[in-house]
C-alpha positions in Angstrom: -26.9 61.3 49.3 -26.1 59.3 46.7 -28.3 57.5 44.0 -26.7 54.1 43.1 -27.9 52.5 39.9 -28.0 48.5 39.5 -28.2 46.2 37.3 -27.8 42.4 37.4 -27.8 38.6 35.9 -28.9 35.6 36.6 -28.6 32.1 35.4 -31.6 30.2 35.6 -32.8 26.0 34.9 -31.1 23.9 31.9 -34.9 22.5 32.4 -38.1 22.0 34.3 -37.9 18.7 34.7 -33.2 19.0 35.3 -32.5 18.0 39.0 -31.5 21.4 39.9 -35.3 22.8 39.5 -37.2 20.1 40.8 -35.0 20.5 44.4 -35.7 24.7 44.8 -38.8 25.1 42.3 -40.1 28.4 42.5 -38.8 29.6 45.1 -35.5 30.7 43.2 -36.6 30.1 39.3 -33.9 32.6 38.6 -29.6 32.2 40.4 -27.9 35.6 40.8 -24.7 35.6 38.7 -23.1 39.1 38.2 -24.7 42.0 40.8 -23.6 45.6 38.8 -23.9 49.1 39.8 -22.5 53.3 39.3 -22.9 55.4 42.0 -23.8 59.4 41.2 -24.0 61.9 44.2 -26.6 63.9 45.0 -25.5 66.4 41.2 -25.9 63.2 39.5 -21.9 63.3 39.2 -20.4 59.7 38.8 -18.0 58.9 41.7 -17.7 54.7 41.6 -19.0 51.3 39.7 -19.4 47.9 41.2 -18.8 45.2 40.1 -18.9 41.4 41.0 -19.8 38.1 39.7 -21.8 35.0 41.7 -21.2 32.1 41.5 -23.6 30.1 41.6 -24.7 27.5 43.9 -27.9 25.4 42.0 -27.8 26.4 38.6 -24.5 25.3 38.5 -24.5 25.0 34.5 -24.8 28.4 32.6 -27.6 27.8 30.3 -26.8 28.1 26.5 -28.5 31.8 26.3 -27.4 33.6 29.1 -23.7 32.6 28.1 -24.6 33.7 24.9 -26.7 36.6 26.0 -23.6 38.2 28.3 -20.6 36.5 27.8 -20.2 34.9 31.4 -18.5 31.7 31.4 -17.7 29.1 33.3 -14.7 29.7 33.9 -15.7 33.3 34.8 -17.7 32.0 37.7 -15.6 29.2 39.1 -13.5 31.4 42.0 -16.2 34.1 42.4 -17.9 34.8 46.0 -21.4 33.4 46.4 -23.8 35.4 47.2 -24.2 36.2 50.7 -20.3 37.5 50.2 -21.1 39.2 46.7 -24.2 40.7 49.0 -21.9 42.1 51.6 -19.4 43.1 49.1 -22.4 45.1 48.1 -24.1 46.7 50.6 -20.5 47.8 51.2 -19.9 49.5 48.5 -23.6 51.3 48.5 -23.3 53.0 52.4 -25.6 54.5 54.4 -27.1 56.9 52.8 -28.4 56.0 49.0 -31.5 55.1 47.0 -31.2 51.8 44.8 -32.1 52.8 41.0 -33.2 50.4 38.3 -34.8 50.5 35.1 -37.8 48.4 35.1 -38.9 45.6 37.8 -37.5 42.8 36.5 -33.6 43.3 38.5 -35.2 43.9 42.1 -38.0 41.3 41.8 -35.1 38.6 40.6 -32.9 40.2 43.2 -35.4 39.8 46.2 -36.2 36.0 44.9 -32.1 35.9 46.0 -32.7 37.2 49.2 -35.4 35.8 50.5 -34.2 32.3 49.0 -30.5 32.8 50.6 -32.0 34.6 53.9 -30.0 37.7 53.4 -30.2 40.0 56.7 -29.2 42.9 55.2 -32.0 45.6 54.9 -31.5 46.9 51.3 -32.0 50.5 50.8 -35.6 51.2 49.1 -35.9 50.5 45.6 -37.6 53.1 43.2 -38.0 52.9 38.9 -36.5 54.8 36.3 -38.5 52.9 33.8 -41.8 54.4 34.9 -40.4 58.2 35.5 -38.7 58.2 32.1 -42.2 56.7 30.3 -43.7 59.9 32.5 -41.6 62.3 30.9 -42.7 61.0 27.0 -46.7 60.7 29.1 -46.7 57.5 27.4 -48.0 55.3 29.5 -49.5 52.6 27.8 -46.0 51.3 26.6 -43.1 50.3 28.9 -39.7 51.1 27.4 -36.5 49.9 27.0 -33.1 51.1 28.4 -31.6 51.1 24.1 -35.0 53.2 23.2 -33.9 55.6 26.0 -30.3 55.9 25.2 -31.4 56.9 20.8 -34.0 59.3 22.7 -30.7 61.4 24.7 -28.8 60.8 21.5 -26.6 58.7 23.8 -24.2 56.5 21.9 -23.1 53.3 23.1 -19.1 52.4 22.6 -17.6 48.7 22.4 -15.7 50.1 25.5 -19.3 49.3 27.5 -20.8 46.4 26.4 -24.8 45.6 26.8 -25.7 43.0 28.8 -22.7 43.2 31.3 -24.3 45.0 35.2 -22.0 46.5 35.3 -22.2 48.3 31.7 -25.8 49.1 31.9 -25.5 50.7 34.9 -23.4 53.0 33.3 -26.1 53.3 30.4 -28.7 53.9 32.7 -27.8 56.5 34.7 -26.0 58.7 31.5 -30.0 58.5 31.5 -31.1 59.2 34.8 -28.4 62.3 34.5 -30.3 63.8 31.4 -34.2 63.8 33.2 -34.9 67.3 34.9 -35.7 66.5 38.0 -33.4 64.0 40.1 -35.5 63.9 43.1 -38.5 63.2 41.0 -37.7 59.5 40.6 -38.6 59.1 44.2 -42.1 59.3 43.1 -41.9 55.7 41.7 -40.7 53.3 44.5 -40.6 49.8 43.7 -42.4 47.0 44.5 -41.1 43.7 43.9 -43.2 40.9 41.9 -44.1 38.0 42.8 -41.5 35.2 40.6 -43.1 31.2 39.0 -42.1 29.5 36.5 -44.1 30.4 33.3 -47.4 29.1 32.2 -46.8 26.2 28.9 -47.6 27.6 26.1 -50.9 25.7 24.1 -48.0 23.7 22.2 -46.5 22.1 25.5 -49.3 21.2 26.9 -49.9 19.2 23.9 -48.0 16.0 24.6 -50.0 13.1 24.0 -52.0 12.5 20.4 -54.4 9.6 19.5 -52.5 7.7 16.6 -53.3 4.8 13.9 -50.5 2.7 15.2 -46.8 3.3 16.3 -45.2 3.5 12.7 -47.8 5.6 11.8 -46.8 8.4 14.5 -43.5 8.3 13.0 -44.0 9.2 9.9 -46.2 11.9 10.9 -45.5 15.7 11.6 -45.9 15.6 15.7 -43.0 12.8 15.7 -40.9 15.0 12.9 -41.8 18.3 14.2 -41.6 18.6 18.2 -42.0 21.8 20.5 -38.8 22.8 22.6 -39.7 22.1 26.6 -39.2 25.3 27.1 -40.4 27.5 24.8 -43.0 25.7 22.5 -41.3 26.4 19.7 -40.6 23.6 17.2 -37.4 22.1 16.3 -37.5 19.0 13.7 -36.3 15.5 14.3 -33.4 15.2 11.5 -31.8 11.7 12.5 -34.8 9.9 13.8 -35.8 7.3 16.7 -33.4 4.7 18.4 -34.9 2.9 21.6 -33.5 4.7 24.6 -34.0 3.0 28.5 -37.4 1.3 26.6 -38.1 4.3 25.1 -38.4 5.5 21.1 -35.8 9.0 21.8 -34.5 11.3 19.4 -32.9 14.8 19.3 -34.3 18.2 18.4 -32.3 21.8 18.7 -34.1 25.1 19.2 -32.4 28.3 18.0 -32.5 29.7 21.9 -32.8 26.8 24.3 -29.9 24.0 22.2 -30.4 20.3 21.6 -32.8 18.9 24.0 -34.1 15.0 23.6 -37.5 13.7 22.7 -38.6 10.5 23.6 -42.1 8.6 23.4 -44.4 6.7 25.3 -47.4 4.7 23.6 -50.4 3.0 25.7 -54.3 2.4 24.7 -57.0 4.5 26.2 -60.3 3.3 28.0 -61.5 2.9 24.5 -58.4 1.3 23.0 -57.7 4.0 21.5 -54.2 4.3 20.6 -51.6 7.7 22.6 -49.0 8.1 22.2 -47.2 10.6 24.6 -44.6 12.5 23.4 -42.1 13.8 26.2 -39.1 16.2 25.8 -36.1 16.9 28.1 -33.2 20.2 27.9 -29.9 18.9 27.2 -27.5 19.5 31.0 -24.9 19.9 28.3 -25.2 22.6 25.7 -21.4 22.9 24.3 -20.5 23.7 20.6 -18.5 20.1 20.3 -21.2 17.6 22.1 -23.8 18.7 20.5 -22.3 18.2 17.1 -20.8 15.0 18.1 -24.1 14.0 19.6 -25.8 14.1 16.8 -23.2 12.6 14.8 -23.5 9.9 17.3 -27.1 9.9 17.3 -27.0 9.1 12.7 -25.3 6.2 13.3 -27.1 4.9 16.2 -30.3 5.2 14.0 -28.8 3.5 11.0 -27.5 0.8 12.9 -30.9 0.0 14.6 -32.4 -0.2 10.5 -29.6 -2.5 9.9 -30.9 -4.5 12.6 -34.6 -4.2 11.6 -33.7 -5.3 7.7 -32.2 -8.1 9.1 -34.3 -9.3 11.6 
């Protein structure tokens, strides 16, 4: 029997308001863009490796955070096989007599969602969880342990030759940890069960999109207009340039350190008690390249300046 240690990288929607996400919804929260694995024989000797990039079919543009963490670019994925083709290659490489090992439940859950979404016909070998075995060996069942902590525990020093967040290199490091366990067969006591994946629940800051204001002018001078939560994580970004009318709504720009540029739009209406309500809406930009973001801010500053000049001359 062979042990196949697998690691995956995946893309995600730029925004839950994007057309790509609205098309597939929670059926495909994360779309695989790389399958990496290493194979060990029954004595846990490394006998092979597998690495295959996967071109996305739905989330076509790489999320900026994914691009930054993995180093994968749009150009890297341009000529890569689609998921079912990559899966065929991976299954052939695995062979018949093997089990699949992952570090934690994220990879198996994302893998299963992609298998279900793309209607894969392959029946994969069973998955087992090395992370749970490691925690059990430490007799510390209250806390999950990261792979880097396990490397440090066993004195395994990462090298530049194998950078983190490349699927095959992460699988390689996971295999090195597996080699240090006293009993290889013990991992078979920790079968993996994929969990259902869905959109993370909005934070309170994301939910608080409507605020009562004294007047429209008062709103634009308030903190609610100048400091606006990111539509993905809820971390507040500053509106530096200001608001200008776009498609009939006052609109501004803000930035999130993790998720990039997003647009802020405001719609005003009166409620049943005649109170003025400002509905604040946010959407992540579909384009996140540094050049685009910088140019967009410069353009927006000019738009705000021109709009203010028109207001002053009216």
